[in-house]
C-alpha positions in Angstrom: 110.5 80.0 72.2 108.6 77.7 74.5 111.1 78.2 77.3 110.7 82.0 77.0 107.0 81.7 77.2 107.2 79.5 80.3 109.5 82.1 82.0 106.8 84.8 81.2 104.4 83.0 83.6 106.5 84.4 86.4 106.4 88.0 85.1 105.2 90.6 87.6 102.6 92.0 85.2 99.4 89.9 85.2 98.7 90.8 81.6 102.0 89.2 80.5 101.2 86.1 82.6 97.8 85.8 81.0 99.3 86.2 77.5 101.9 83.5 78.3 99.1 81.1 79.5 97.1 81.8 76.3 100.1 81.3 74.1 101.1 78.0 75.8 97.5 76.8 75.4 97.7 77.5 71.7 101.2 76.1 70.9 100.5 72.9 72.8 100.5 69.8 70.7 101.2 66.0 71.0 104.9 66.5 71.1 105.1 69.1 73.9 101.9 68.6 75.8 103.3 66.6 78.8 106.1 69.2 79.3 103.8 72.2 79.0 101.1 70.6 81.3 103.7 69.6 83.9 105.2 73.0 83.9 101.8 74.7 84.3 100.9 72.3 87.2 104.3 73.1 88.8 103.6 76.8 88.4 100.1 76.5 89.8 101.5 76.3 93.3 102.7 79.9 93.1 100.1 81.3 90.7 98.0 84.1 92.2 94.2 83.7 92.5 93.5 86.1 89.6 94.8 83.6 87.1 94.5 80.2 88.9 90.9 79.3 87.8 91.8 79.9 84.1 95.0 78.0 84.5 93.2 75.0 86.1 90.7 74.9 83.3 93.4 75.1 80.5 95.5 72.4 82.2 92.5 70.1 82.4 91.6 70.6 78.8 95.2 70.1 77.6 95.7 67.0 79.7 92.6 65.4 78.4 93.1 66.4 74.8 96.7 65.2 74.5 96.9 62.4 77.0 98.6 59.4 75.4 98.6 57.6 78.8 95.5 57.8 80.9 97.5 57.3 84.1 99.3 60.5 83.3 95.9 62.2 82.8 94.6 60.9 86.1 97.8 61.9 87.9 97.6 65.4 86.4 93.9 65.9 87.4 94.6 64.6 90.9 97.5 67.0 91.2 95.2 69.8 90.1 92.7 68.8 92.8 95.3 68.6 95.5 97.0 71.9 94.6 93.9 74.0 93.7 90.9 72.0 94.7 88.7 75.1 95.2 89.4 76.2 91.6 88.6 72.8 90.0 85.1 73.1 88.6 82.5 70.4 88.7 82.8 69.5 85.0 86.5 68.7 85.5 85.7 66.4 88.4 82.9 64.8 86.5 85.1 64.2 83.4 87.9 62.5 85.3 85.4 60.3 87.1 83.7 59.5 83.7 87.0 58.6 82.1 88.1 56.4 85.0 84.8 54.5 85.4 84.2 54.1 81.7 87.7 52.8 80.9 87.2 49.4 79.3 90.1 47.9 81.3 89.6 47.9 85.0 93.3 48.7 85.7 92.7 52.4 85.5 90.0 52.3 88.2 92.4 50.4 90.5 95.2 52.8 89.7 93.1 55.8 90.5 91.9 54.3 93.7 95.4 53.4 94.8 96.7 56.8 93.9 94.1 58.5 96.1 
């Protein structure tokens, strides 16, 4: 059913798109998180402004909650910033900076700096 819900993000009706986003947020787990988040990020490019802010927030929450690889998390947040920088709230920025700077191994800091 996940594929059907992903297709619903492209529906002409905004209420269907919002429901699809909400449903994807709820059904996300450790097994499907990377796929759902990557699909949402890809869709963000064409998402209209009425749903973009909510989508950015939910992507950031899911990426942080289910990140098994902090490099994937950093990449995801940097994509959010690059695609929808105006819709990325200060708490999202602060959280990624906090995770990168407080990571016990310095390789994440170097990776984030090189990625920018």
